[in-house]
C-alpha positions in Angstrom: -35.1 -10.0 8.0 -34.1 -8.2 11.1 -31.4 -11.3 11.7 -30.2 -10.8 8.5 -29.5 -7.0 8.8 -28.0 -7.8 12.1 -25.9 -10.3 10.6 -24.7 -8.0 7.7 -23.9 -5.2 10.2 -21.9 -7.5 12.3 -19.9 -8.9 9.2 -19.3 -5.3 8.2 -18.1 -4.3 11.7 -15.7 -7.6 11.8 -14.3 -6.6 8.5 -13.7 -3.2 9.5 -12.0 -4.3 12.8 -9.9 -6.6 10.7 -8.7 -3.7 8.3 -8.2 -1.5 11.3 -5.4 -3.7 12.9 -2.2 -3.5 10.6 0.9 -5.3 11.9 3.7 -2.7 12.6 7.2 -3.9 12.5 10.6 -2.4 13.3 13.0 -2.9 10.3 16.1 -2.8 12.3 15.0 -3.5 16.0 18.9 -3.5 17.0 19.8 -0.6 15.0 21.0 -0.2 11.2 24.2 -1.2 9.9 24.3 2.3 8.2 23.4 6.0 8.3 22.7 9.1 6.3 24.6 10.9 9.0 22.0 12.9 10.5 19.0 12.7 12.6 17.9 16.5 12.1 15.5 17.9 9.7 17.0 19.6 6.6 17.3 23.3 6.8 14.4 23.7 4.4 12.0 21.6 6.6 10.7 18.2 5.6 10.8 15.0 7.6 14.2 13.9 9.8 16.1 11.8 7.5 17.4 9.3 9.9 14.3 8.2 11.5 13.6 4.4 12.3 12.2 2.4 9.3 9.0 0.8 9.9 7.0 -1.8 8.0 3.0 -1.3 8.1 1.5 -4.6 7.0 -2.0 -4.9 5.8 -2.8 -8.7 5.5 -5.6 -9.7 3.0 -8.5 -11.1 4.6 -8.6 -13.8 1.8 -5.0 -14.0 0.7 -4.3 -15.2 -2.7 -0.8 -15.6 -2.0 0.8 -12.1 -3.6 2.0 -9.5 -1.4 3.3 -6.2 -2.5 6.0 -3.9 -0.6 4.8 -0.4 -1.3 7.5 2.5 -1.5 6.1 6.2 -1.2 7.4 9.0 -3.4 8.8 12.4 -2.0 11.7 12.9 -3.8 14.3 11.4 -1.6 13.6 14.0 0.7 10.5 13.0 2.6 7.8 10.4 2.6 4.3 10.9 0.7 3.3 7.6 2.5 -0.6 8.2 2.7 -2.0 8.6 -0.9 1.4 7.1 -2.4 1.7 4.1 -0.1 -0.8 3.5 2.9 -4.1 4.2 0.9 -3.2 1.5 -1.8 -4.2 -0.9 1.2 -7.8 -1.1 0.5 -7.3 -1.8 -3.5 -4.7 -4.5 -2.9 -6.7 -6.4 0.0 -9.9 -6.3 -2.3 -7.6 -8.2 -4.9 -6.6 -10.8 -2.2 -3.2 -9.2 -1.8 -1.2 -8.4 1.3 0.1 -5.1 1.2 3.0 -3.6 3.2 4.2 0.0 3.5 7.7 0.7 4.2 8.8 3.9 5.9 12.4 4.0 4.4 15.1 6.4 5.3 16.0 9.4 3.4 19.5 9.1 1.7 21.1 12.6 2.2 23.7 11.7 -0.3 24.2 8.2 1.1 23.0 6.2 -1.8 22.9 2.9 0.0 20.6 3.8 2.7 17.1 3.5 1.2 17.9 0.3 -0.7 19.4 -1.3 2.3 16.0 -0.8 4.2 14.2 -2.2 1.2 16.2 -5.3 1.3 16.0 -5.9 5.0 12.2 -5.4 4.7 12.1 -8.1 1.8 14.0 -10.6 4.2 11.3 -9.8 7.0 8.4 -10.3 4.8 9.8 -13.5 3.3 10.6 -14.8 6.8 6.9 -14.3 7.5 5.8 -15.6 4.1 4.2 -18.8 5.6 2.5 -17.1 8.3 1.2 -14.6 5.9 0.4 -16.9 3.3 2.7 -15.3 0.7 4.1 -17.1 -2.3 5.1 -13.9 -4.5 6.5 -10.8 -3.1 6.6 -7.7 -5.5 7.5 -4.1 -5.1 5.5 -0.9 -5.9 6.8 2.5 -5.9 5.5 6.1 -6.8 7.8 8.9 -8.3 11.1 8.9 -6.1 9.6 5.7 -4.7 9.5 4.2 -8.0 13.1 4.8 -8.6 13.6 2.9 -5.4 11.4 0.1 -6.4 13.2 -0.1 -10.0 16.3 -0.1 -8.2 15.0 -3.1 -5.9 14.1 -4.6 -9.1 17.6 -4.0 -10.7 19.9 -3.9 -7.8 18.8 -7.2 -5.7 21.7 -9.2 -4.1 20.1 -12.6 -3.9 16.7 -14.5 -4.4 15.3 -13.3 -1.0 15.8 -9.5 -2.0 14.5 -10.1 -5.6 11.2 -8.9 -6.0 8.7 -11.4 -8.1 7.2 -8.3 -10.0 7.3 -4.5 -9.8 4.4 -1.7 -9.9 5.6 1.5 -10.9 3.6 4.9 -10.9 5.1 7.8 -12.5 8.5 6.6 -11.5 11.8 8.4 -11.5 13.9 5.9 -13.5 17.1 7.7 -14.8 19.7 9.9 -13.3 20.5 11.3 -17.0 20.3 15.0 -16.1 18.0 15.6 -19.4 14.8 13.6 -18.1 15.6 12.9 -14.1 13.9 14.8 -11.3 16.8 16.9 -10.4 16.4 17.0 -6.6 15.8 13.4 -6.3 19.1 13.0 -8.2 20.8 15.2 -5.8 19.8 14.0 -2.5 20.4 10.3 -3.7 23.7 10.7 -5.4 25.0 14.2 -4.6 25.2 17.7 -6.2 28.2 16.6 -8.3 27.8 12.8 -8.9 30.4 10.6 -10.6 29.6 9.1 -14.0 29.8 5.6 -12.4 26.8 6.5 -9.9 24.9 8.4 -12.5 25.1 5.1 -14.8 24.6 2.9 -11.6 21.4 4.7 -10.7 20.0 4.9 -14.3 18.1 1.9 -14.0 17.0 1.8 -17.5 20.8 0.8 -18.0 20.7 -1.9 -15.3 17.9 -4.2 -16.9 18.7 -7.6 -17.8 16.8 -10.9 -18.8 16.2 -11.6 -15.1 14.5 -8.4 -14.2 11.2 -9.0 -12.9 7.9 -8.3 -15.0 6.7 -4.6 -14.5 3.4 -2.5 -14.6 3.9 1.0 -15.3 1.6 4.1 -15.2 2.6 7.4 -16.0 0.8 10.8 -17.7 1.9 12.5 -20.9 1.7 15.9 -19.0 4.0 15.1 -16.0 6.0 18.0 -15.5 7.6 16.9 -12.6 9.0 13.4 -13.7 9.0 13.4 -17.6 7.2 10.4 -19.1 10.5 9.6 -20.8 11.9 8.0 -17.8 8.9 5.3 -18.0 9.3 5.0 -21.8 13.1 4.3 -21.3 12.4 1.8 -18.6 9.8 0.0 -20.8 12.1 -0.1 -24.0 15.0 -1.7 -21.9 12.6 -4.3 -20.5 11.2 -5.0 -23.8 14.4 -5.2 -25.4 15.4 -7.8 -22.6 12.0 -9.5 -23.3 11.1 -8.8 -19.8 7.1 -9.0 -19.8 5.8 -5.3 -19.3 2.6 -3.5 -19.4 2.4 0.3 -19.8 -0.4 2.7 -19.7 0.5 6.3 -20.4 -2.5 8.7 -19.7 -2.9 11.8 -21.4 -3.2 14.0 -18.5 -3.2 14.0 -14.5 0.3 15.2 -14.1 2.2 14.1 -11.1 1.4 13.0 -7.6 -2.0 11.6 -7.5 -1.2 8.0 -6.3 -4.1 6.2 -5.0 -6.6 9.4 -4.9 -10.1 8.1 -6.2 -10.7 11.6 -7.6 -7.8 11.1 -10.1 -9.7 11.2 -13.7 -8.1 7.6 -14.7 -8.6 6.2 -11.1 -11.1 3.4 -12.6 -8.8 2.6 -15.3 -5.5 2.0 -13.7 -7.3 0.1 -10.9 -9.1 -2.2 -13.4 -5.9 -2.8 -15.4 -3.6 -3.5 -12.7 -6.1 -5.8 -11.2 -6.4 -7.5 -14.3 -2.6 -7.8 -14.8 -2.2 -9.2 -11.3 -4.6 -11.9 -11.8 -3.6 -12.9 -15.5 0.0 -12.2 -15.6 1.4 -12.7 -11.9 -1.0 -14.9 -10.1 -1.6 -17.3 -12.9 2.1 -17.6 -13.8 
């Protein structure tokens, strides 16, 4: 009995040690090819915009071949990278999925900057695919990070930068002034954007038959990012016959991320786990 207890404690300690040792990688070790023009914090506070982007990798102990690149929200102004990114690692690792969180740079009106970080991150991850036992790499985002994730899913440049699937939590999707998150739009494409940029970054308009499958979660009572964003994206995906699953919960508002106290935490984790197994892993 004592030996059994000791062994259990030792195994628990080993697993905790494993989980406590993420891999940290610089996205641009030799310097990024672009800049948002400032290394200072915005006048109203927040995070410095032109910091060095970093990947934090949480390898699954028993990998099943899937990996997810997580993109936190923050309105393209800051990064909410705890509950909207790094705290997802436990859920995903329990599913056998390697989870990677990207601290991407803010656009500051330089619309190419965040996506360039995502594309380079995907190149790095794919270069380590054999080492980390990755067969399919998806992308996840929450809020403005959901916009960036859906941008990655609709603005990829080659097979290496194309996600295998996308997971979106209460995402900003459209730049349409009627439903967008106004400050996310302004920080990404400016206060007076061109019609071309409004259309280009309204990702419901960029969906085609090659867009990767999607899992979307939103709340009816979200007053920050209207649920119409997810509905339009769902409709565009369905119209193009892209496999899509969407769960709209009646309440919960915005910004709950991976927090277990969220009312529908058990529901979305259960549904996402099933979706990964049935719609992604087995296809």
